[in-house]
C-alpha positions as a printed NumPy array, in Angstrom:
array([[ 58.103, 100.56 ,  87.441],
       [ 54.622, 102.029,  87.779],
       [ 51.566, 101.007,  85.746],
       [ 48.395, 102.367,  87.336],
       [ 45.966,  99.913,  85.769],
       [ 46.359,  96.15 ,  86.08 ],
       [ 44.44 ,  95.236,  82.931],
       [ 44.996,  95.821,  79.255],
       [ 47.87 ,  96.548,  76.941],
       [ 49.659,  98.924,  79.315],
       [ 50.288,  96.332,  81.997],
       [ 51.061,  93.66 ,  79.374],
       [ 53.793,  95.96 ,  78.071],
       [ 55.111,  96.792,  81.533],
       [ 55.269,  93.184,  82.698],
       [ 57.187,  92.057,  79.62 ],
       [ 59.628,  94.939,  80.057],
       [ 60.01 ,  94.151,  83.764],
       [ 60.886,  90.554,  82.913],
       [ 63.505,  91.683,  80.401],
       [ 65.056,  94.173,  82.827],
       [ 65.257,  91.436,  85.452],
       [ 67.023,  89.128,  82.976],
       [ 69.485,  91.791,  81.869],
       [ 70.231,  93.062,  85.385],
       [ 69.916,  89.985,  87.653],
       [ 71.708,  91.831,  90.431],
       [ 68.849,  94.366,  90.552],
       [ 65.442,  93.984,  92.184],
       [ 62.876,  94.911,  89.527],
       [ 59.415,  95.773,  90.866],
       [ 56.191,  96.5  ,  88.985],
       [ 53.726,  98.534,  91.018],
       [ 50.181,  98.246,  89.663],
       [ 46.503,  97.923,  90.585],
       [ 45.14 ,  95.546,  93.192],
       [ 43.221,  93.26 ,  90.853],
       [ 45.38 ,  92.096,  87.952],
       [ 43.403,  90.344,  85.247],
       [ 43.312,  86.542,  85.662],
       [ 45.673,  85.729,  82.798],
       [ 48.157,  88.342,  83.937],
       [ 48.044,  87.165,  87.555],
       [ 48.571,  83.555,  86.496],
       [ 51.553,  84.524,  84.395],
       [ 53.128,  86.394,  87.292],
       [ 52.822,  83.372,  89.551],
       [ 54.483,  81.002,  87.111],
       [ 57.876,  81.077,  88.828],
       [ 59.982,  82.671,  91.531],
       [ 62.696,  84.238,  89.377],
       [ 62.254,  87.615,  87.748],
       [ 60.48 ,  90.809,  88.757],
       [ 58.274,  91.355,  91.778],
       [ 54.626,  92.257,  91.298],
       [ 53.384,  94.876,  93.766],
       [ 49.599,  94.822,  93.238],
       [ 48.864,  97.649,  95.679],
       [ 47.367, 100.646,  93.863],
       [ 43.733, 101.576,  94.545],
       [ 42.76 , 101.897,  90.894],
       [ 39.78 , 100.388,  89.094],
       [ 39.209,  98.052,  86.181],
       [ 39.277, 100.404,  83.179],
       [ 37.275,  98.039,  80.961],
       [ 34.359,  97.607,  83.365],
       [ 31.316,  99.863,  83.289],
       [ 29.075, 101.063,  86.127],
       [ 25.708, 101.808,  84.5  ],
       [ 24.067, 102.271,  87.886],
       [ 26.261, 105.292,  88.707],
       [ 25.705, 108.666,  86.994],
       [ 28.598, 109.62 ,  84.745],
       [ 29.65 , 112.723,  86.703],
       [ 29.69 , 110.798,  89.985],
       [ 31.675, 107.975,  88.405],
       [ 34.277, 110.425,  87.121],
       [ 34.554, 112.082,  90.552],
       [ 34.895, 108.729,  92.298],
       [ 37.573, 107.56 ,  89.904],
       [ 39.384, 110.876,  90.232],
       [ 39.544, 110.381,  94.004],
       [ 40.899, 106.868,  93.573],
       [ 43.479, 107.989,  91.018],
       [ 44.82 , 110.704,  93.334],
       [ 44.938, 108.17 ,  96.168],
       [ 46.917, 105.809,  93.928],
       [ 49.442, 108.57 ,  93.279],
       [ 49.96 , 109.029,  97.03 ],
       [ 50.54 , 105.281,  97.19 ],
       [ 53.219, 105.614,  94.503],
       [ 55.027, 108.213,  96.617],
       [ 54.848, 106.007,  99.715],
       [ 56.126, 102.923,  97.88 ],
       [ 59.014, 104.927,  96.413],
       [ 60.012, 106.052,  99.919],
       [ 59.637, 102.511, 101.233],
       [ 61.617, 100.74 ,  98.514],
       [ 64.276, 103.429,  97.868],
       [ 64.72 , 102.455,  94.19 ],
       [ 67.591, 103.46 ,  91.938],
       [ 65.092, 104.263,  89.162],
       [ 61.398, 105.146,  89.115],
       [ 59.969, 104.416,  85.662],
       [ 56.533, 105.763,  84.716],
       [ 54.392, 105.329,  81.592],
       [ 52.038, 107.593,  79.64 ],
       [ 50.466, 110.294,  81.813],
       [ 47.269, 111.981,  80.62 ],
       [ 45.748, 113.82 ,  83.595],
       [ 46.547, 117.318,  84.858],
       [ 47.175, 116.036,  88.381],
       [ 49.993, 113.849,  87.005],
       [ 52.187, 116.932,  86.567],
       [ 51.82 , 117.901,  90.224],
       [ 52.63 , 114.418,  91.467],
       [ 55.61 , 113.999,  89.131],
       [ 57.07 , 117.252,  90.458],
       [ 56.502, 115.997,  93.99 ],
       [ 58.156, 112.684,  93.13 ],
       [ 61.064, 114.652,  91.704],
       [ 61.418, 116.758,  94.862],
       [ 61.053, 113.694,  97.058],
       [ 63.973, 112.065,  95.253],
       [ 66.229, 114.989,  96.128],
       [ 65.664, 114.376,  99.853],
       [ 66.656, 110.704,  99.769],
       [ 70.073, 109.356, 100.798],
       [ 70.448, 108.192,  97.2  ],
       [ 68.208, 110.197,  94.836],
       [ 66.497, 107.999,  92.28 ],
       [ 66.502, 108.546,  88.545],
       [ 63.084, 109.631,  87.328],
       [ 62.217, 108.219,  83.898],
       [ 59.195, 107.93 ,  81.646],
       [ 58.167, 105.965,  78.564],
       [ 56.335, 108.517,  76.421],
       [ 54.212, 106.05 ,  74.46 ],
       [ 52.175, 108.86 ,  72.895],
       [ 53.747, 112.233,  72.164],
       [ 50.283, 113.808,  72.231],
       [ 47.478, 112.407,  74.356],
       [ 44.43 , 110.893,  72.717],
       [ 41.016, 112.441,  73.301],
       [ 38.849, 109.823,  74.987],
       [ 35.73 , 111.805,  75.89 ],
       [ 34.806, 114.472,  73.335],
       [ 32.987, 112.993,  70.315],
       [ 34.826, 113.689,  67.076],
       [ 38.073, 114.89 ,  68.682],
       [ 41.219, 112.825,  68.1  ],
       [ 44.055, 114.23 ,  70.223],
       [ 44.811, 116.917,  72.774],
       [ 48.104, 118.583,  73.648],
       [ 47.747, 120.555,  76.898],
       [ 50.578, 122.862,  77.942],
       [ 51.072, 121.05 ,  81.251],
       [ 51.962, 117.843,  79.419],
       [ 54.625, 119.571,  77.313],
       [ 56.162, 121.003,  80.486],
       [ 55.938, 117.636,  82.214],
       [ 58.537, 116.084,  79.896],
       [ 61.201, 118.368,  81.408],
       [ 60.73 , 116.865,  84.865],
       [ 62.305, 113.547,  83.858],
       [ 65.965, 112.582,  83.827],
       [ 65.318, 110.181,  80.951],
       [ 62.473, 109.98 ,  78.436],
       [ 62.023, 107.012,  76.083],
       [ 59.946, 106.941,  72.889],
       [ 59.159, 104.263,  70.29 ],
       [ 60.649, 105.63 ,  67.095],
       [ 62.818, 108.305,  65.524],
       [ 59.726, 110.171,  64.292],
       [ 58.432, 110.45 ,  67.848],
       [ 61.838, 111.544,  69.172],
       [ 61.901, 114.439,  66.72 ],
       [ 58.313, 115.391,  67.486],
       [ 58.849, 115.293,  71.242],
       [ 61.953, 117.494,  70.98 ],
       [ 60.083, 120.002,  68.806],
       [ 57.218, 120.192,  71.301],
       [ 59.128, 120.089,  74.588],
       [ 62.834, 120.662,  73.948],
       [ 63.584, 117.263,  75.502],
       [ 65.865, 114.832,  73.695],
       [ 64.451, 111.344,  74.05 ],
       [ 66.096, 107.946,  73.876],
       [ 64.589, 105.695,  71.186],
       [ 63.657, 102.129,  72.105],
       [ 61.781,  99.469,  70.171],
       [ 58.302,  98.705,  71.439],
       [ 58.962,  95.043,  72.199],
       [ 57.085,  92.02 ,  70.909],
       [ 54.04 ,  90.361,  72.495],
       [ 55.457,  86.903,  73.234],
       [ 54.099,  86.929,  76.788],
       [ 50.582,  87.553,  75.487],
       [ 50.966,  84.601,  73.121],
       [ 51.998,  82.409,  76.061],
       [ 48.77 ,  83.237,  77.926],
       [ 46.542,  81.841,  75.167],
       [ 43.844,  79.396,  76.17 ],
       [ 42.756,  76.449,  73.998],
       [ 42.204,  77.829,  70.497],
       [ 38.725,  77.218,  69.011],
       [ 40.434,  76.662,  65.662],
       [ 39.859,  78.028,  62.183],
       [ 36.739,  75.989,  61.43 ],
       [ 35.037,  77.048,  64.67 ],
       [ 35.894,  80.7  ,  64.074],
       [ 34.571,  80.496,  60.548],
       [ 31.317,  79.088,  61.925],
       [ 31.026,  81.749,  64.647],
       [ 31.719,  84.569,  62.207],
       [ 29.684,  83.031,  59.392],
       [ 32.583,  83.546,  57.005],
       [ 32.137,  82.804,  53.307],
       [ 34.476,  79.958,  52.2  ],
       [ 37.876,  81.225,  51.069],
       [ 37.186,  84.863,  51.935],
       [ 40.264,  86.592,  53.487],
       [ 39.886,  88.221,  56.918],
       [ 41.321,  91.65 ,  57.808],
       [ 41.439,  92.291,  61.565],
       [ 41.154,  95.692,  63.253],
       [ 41.817,  94.999,  66.936],
       [ 41.96 ,  96.907,  70.208],
       [ 40.047,  99.538,  72.146],
       [ 37.893, 101.395,  69.636],
       [ 38.688, 105.085,  69.968],
       [ 38.014, 107.832,  67.463],
       [ 41.595, 107.813,  66.186],
       [ 41.488, 104.101,  65.246],
       [ 39.938, 104.836,  61.842],
       [ 37.031, 102.39 ,  61.887],
       [ 35.095, 104.704,  59.6  ],
       [ 38.012, 104.796,  57.158],
       [ 37.967, 100.995,  57.021],
       [ 34.228, 100.984,  56.292],
       [ 34.738, 103.454,  53.422],
       [ 37.644, 101.382,  52.08 ],
       [ 35.513,  98.245,  51.94 ],
       [ 32.945, 100.097,  49.858],
       [ 35.665, 101.044,  47.349],
       [ 36.56 ,  97.377,  46.703],
       [ 34.509,  95.346,  44.203],
       [ 32.323,  92.827,  46.068],
       [ 34.021,  89.83 ,  44.492],
       [ 37.437,  91.115,  45.731],
       [ 36.273,  92.394,  49.102],
       [ 37.744,  90.796,  52.27 ],
       [ 35.769,  90.367,  55.481],
       [ 36.698,  93.054,  58.021],
       [ 36.678,  91.877,  61.64 ],
       [ 36.451,  94.771,  64.126],
       [ 37.192,  93.545,  67.653],
       [ 37.5  ,  95.693,  70.756],
       [ 35.598,  97.66 ,  73.354],
       [ 34.226, 101.031,  72.189],
       [ 35.608, 103.89 ,  74.247],
       [ 33.853, 107.038,  75.396],
       [ 33.427, 109.548,  72.609],
       [ 32.676, 107.045,  69.813],
       [ 29.317, 105.884,  68.461],
       [ 29.5  , 102.321,  67.085],
       [ 25.948, 102.637,  65.784],
       [ 27.158, 105.391,  63.468],
       [ 29.746, 103.026,  61.953],
       [ 27.076, 100.387,  61.455],
       [ 24.717, 102.909,  59.882],
       [ 27.434, 104.043,  57.476],
       [ 28.219, 100.416,  56.573],
       [ 24.526,  99.851,  55.815],
       [ 24.329, 103.032,  53.727],
       [ 27.362, 101.933,  51.691],
       [ 26.072,  98.381,  51.349],
       [ 29.045,  96.653,  53.019],
       [ 27.452,  95.413,  56.256],
       [ 27.636,  91.812,  54.999],
       [ 31.449,  92.114,  54.904],
       [ 31.801,  93.359,  58.48 ],
       [ 31.95 ,  91.385,  61.732],
       [ 31.658,  93.291,  65.009],
       [ 32.974,  92.064,  68.382],
       [ 32.446,  95.044,  70.71 ],
       [ 33.933,  93.873,  74.001],
       [ 37.164,  93.872,  75.951],
       [ 38.972,  90.759,  74.735],
       [ 40.503,  88.832,  77.676],
       [ 44.225,  88.159,  77.504],
       [ 43.811,  84.426,  77.052],
       [ 41.696,  85.01 ,  73.918],
       [ 43.861,  87.592,  72.134],
       [ 45.941,  84.988,  70.308],
       [ 42.823,  83.447,  68.734],
       [ 42.026,  86.62 ,  66.831],
       [ 45.491,  87.018,  65.336],
       [ 45.83 ,  83.356,  64.425],
       [ 42.576,  83.513,  62.475],
       [ 43.255,  86.81 ,  60.743],
       [ 44.941,  86.886,  57.344],
       [ 45.84 ,  90.575,  57.585],
       [ 46.041,  93.028,  60.498],
       [ 44.962,  96.53 ,  59.537],
       [ 45.698,  99.75 ,  61.445],
       [ 43.949, 102.565,  59.532],
       [ 44.68 , 105.018,  62.355],
       [ 43.805, 108.643,  61.695],
       [ 46.32 , 109.723,  64.344],
       [ 48.84 , 107.718,  66.354],
       [ 52.256, 107.641,  67.933],
       [ 52.72 , 103.859,  67.893],
       [ 50.631, 100.767,  68.564],
       [ 50.93 ,  97.61 ,  70.637],
       [ 48.497,  95.987,  68.194],
       [ 51.147,  96.212,  65.471],
       [ 53.476,  94.198,  67.658],
       [ 50.81 ,  91.597,  68.241],
       [ 50.711,  91.229,  64.459],
       [ 54.499,  90.816,  64.363],
       [ 54.44 ,  88.252,  67.147],
       [ 51.82 ,  86.124,  65.41 ],
       [ 53.444,  86.447,  61.993],
       [ 50.77 ,  88.472,  60.27 ],
       [ 51.222,  91.018,  57.467],
       [ 50.273,  94.582,  58.316],
       [ 48.595,  97.519,  56.652],
       [ 49.257, 100.711,  58.623],
       [ 48.649, 104.394,  58.095],
       [ 51.558, 106.832,  57.984],
       [ 50.669, 108.299,  61.392],
       [ 53.407, 108.775,  64.002],
       [ 56.034, 106.031,  64.052],
       [ 53.758, 103.332,  62.588],
       [ 55.69 , 103.285,  59.269],
       [ 58.846, 102.417,  61.235],
       [ 57.238,  99.066,  62.12 ],
       [ 57.076,  98.18 ,  58.424],
       [ 60.191,  96.609,  56.917],
       [ 59.146,  94.113,  54.28 ],
       [ 56.248,  92.929,  56.451],
       [ 53.406,  95.117,  55.252],
       [ 52.141,  98.186,  53.451],
       [ 51.856, 101.859,  54.439],
       [ 48.98 , 104.095,  53.313],
       [ 48.229, 107.781,  53.977],
       [ 46.197, 108.372,  57.13 ],
       [ 42.492, 108.821,  56.397],
       [ 42.886, 107.815,  52.728],
       [ 40.131, 105.243,  52.158],
       [ 40.933, 104.606,  48.44 ],
       [ 44.599, 103.912,  49.27 ],
       [ 43.545, 101.581,  52.075],
       [ 41.166,  99.821,  49.677],
       [ 43.981,  99.248,  47.181],
       [ 46.272,  97.842,  49.871],
       [ 43.541,  95.556,  51.228],
       [ 42.715,  94.245,  47.788],
       [ 46.378,  93.613,  46.997],
       [ 47.131,  91.652,  50.17 ],
       [ 43.8  ,  89.868,  50.413],
       [ 44.233,  87.891,  47.212],
       [ 47.99 ,  87.36 ,  47.108],
       [ 48.629,  84.429,  49.466],
       [ 52.286,  84.241,  48.534],
       [ 52.857,  87.898,  49.413],
       [ 50.967,  87.478,  52.691],
       [ 53.104,  84.472,  53.615],
       [ 56.297,  86.357,  52.745],
       [ 55.309,  89.391,  54.8  ],
       [ 54.106,  87.237,  57.691],
       [ 57.475,  85.488,  57.819],
       [ 59.183,  88.865,  57.91 ],
       [ 56.913,  89.93 ,  60.797],
       [ 58.109,  86.931,  62.801],
       [ 61.729,  87.816,  62.06 ],
       [ 61.258,  91.408,  63.209],
       [ 59.489,  90.306,  66.406],
       [ 62.425,  88.054,  67.294],
       [ 65.183,  90.551,  66.458],
       [ 64.469,  94.271,  66.287],
       [ 61.604,  94.039,  68.797],
       [ 63.245,  91.61 ,  71.203],
       [ 62.64 ,  92.63 ,  74.816],
       [ 66.199,  91.919,  75.919],
       [ 67.471,  94.436,  73.362],
       [ 64.983,  97.002,  74.672],
       [ 66.123,  96.379,  78.262],
       [ 69.789,  96.715,  77.323],
       [ 69.139, 100.112,  75.739],
       [ 67.297, 101.338,  78.822],
       [ 69.968, 100.097,  81.218],
       [ 72.594, 101.822,  79.076],
       [ 70.784, 105.12 ,  79.575],
       [ 70.842, 104.698,  83.361],
       [ 74.182, 102.966,  83.92 ],
       [ 76.566, 103.164,  80.928],
       [ 79.231, 101.176,  82.773],
       [ 76.894,  98.181,  82.896],
       [ 76.963,  97.625,  79.124],
       [ 79.663,  97.262,  76.505],
       [ 78.552, 100.095,  74.218],
       [ 78.475, 103.782,  75.017],
       [ 74.964, 105.246,  75.151],
       [ 73.661, 108.035,  72.987],
       [ 72.547, 111.292,  74.679],
       [ 69.328, 110.98 ,  76.64 ],
       [ 66.586, 113.428,  77.461],
       [ 67.437, 115.649,  80.433],
       [ 65.582, 118.172,  82.52 ],
       [ 65.645, 121.68 ,  81.156]])
């Protein structure tokens, strides 16, 4: 398994999947190849025992959530580009060294990825036992992270890239249909998997009273959490508009927590909140939240809101499931497939609909408790990592499981 960056949701996902694959195939050696400096909580979790997958922290990548204000932007991009290409050469060398049965990649967003995937494909054909080349296509279209105002991009090279893999996995039937329409590749659907490992990394919780003091929350006022890296597609502006559409006496506090990404202007959100007169109902926490603190946010929140303007799926939704929180999601991508009695779905970009959903859940404690309980049930069943691992192993080795697999995506 390859995850280029050793911090953030991507490596959290990969490590949990690696653990499940190791449990379901104990006769196999499962390896996760990632960056050289895993975040402290992640590193501690990996060292908590000898059984399970191996962590290969070898890639010469950088910390994606750290900034270098002393370096001009164009030089920083060039330097990181050099390191990323070097990391790809490391992937090729490790594959030759370890001779795996399967090489599993994750989302790929850079043009050079296509060249290296083709090389990895050709390299496999020259091995004594060619490996299976697979990919988890977390996002059918790539998100735009640099151009202000742009949400997604769908370059031709990425559509062609899907055909280089023996197996492609996606998180939802909606995404499987979309990927096939765009690329001609039939994907295998897997659940995203819950976030139990993240919950286990939690440090001592400050507690509700301390959080209420830090956030200066009015007594009894419900809290709606928007969490994660703040990109243009996350719909922060939609949430601000929705708050303005709710009468002040029925308005929840919106807690926006995450590091702003390139291409967004947090000051514009704040200015819009001030213009609409809702700044008193907003709390901003604009930083990368360390793994050991993630649980605190979800335990304090009453509702988790994902007003995404565009999306394929979201790990944040599965954090909400894991911590038993009701959800409000937009109808973008496969997000509605996460909802099954545990939340509400609203049209993407529809601030009045979001306002109605927020008002309904904010003041109905019984409904919130019912939906939160259902979130816990879904996290433990449909989004169980062992079930995900079984489905993936079935795609690679049907004889290893009791049920016959469905067709999987193949090279054109």
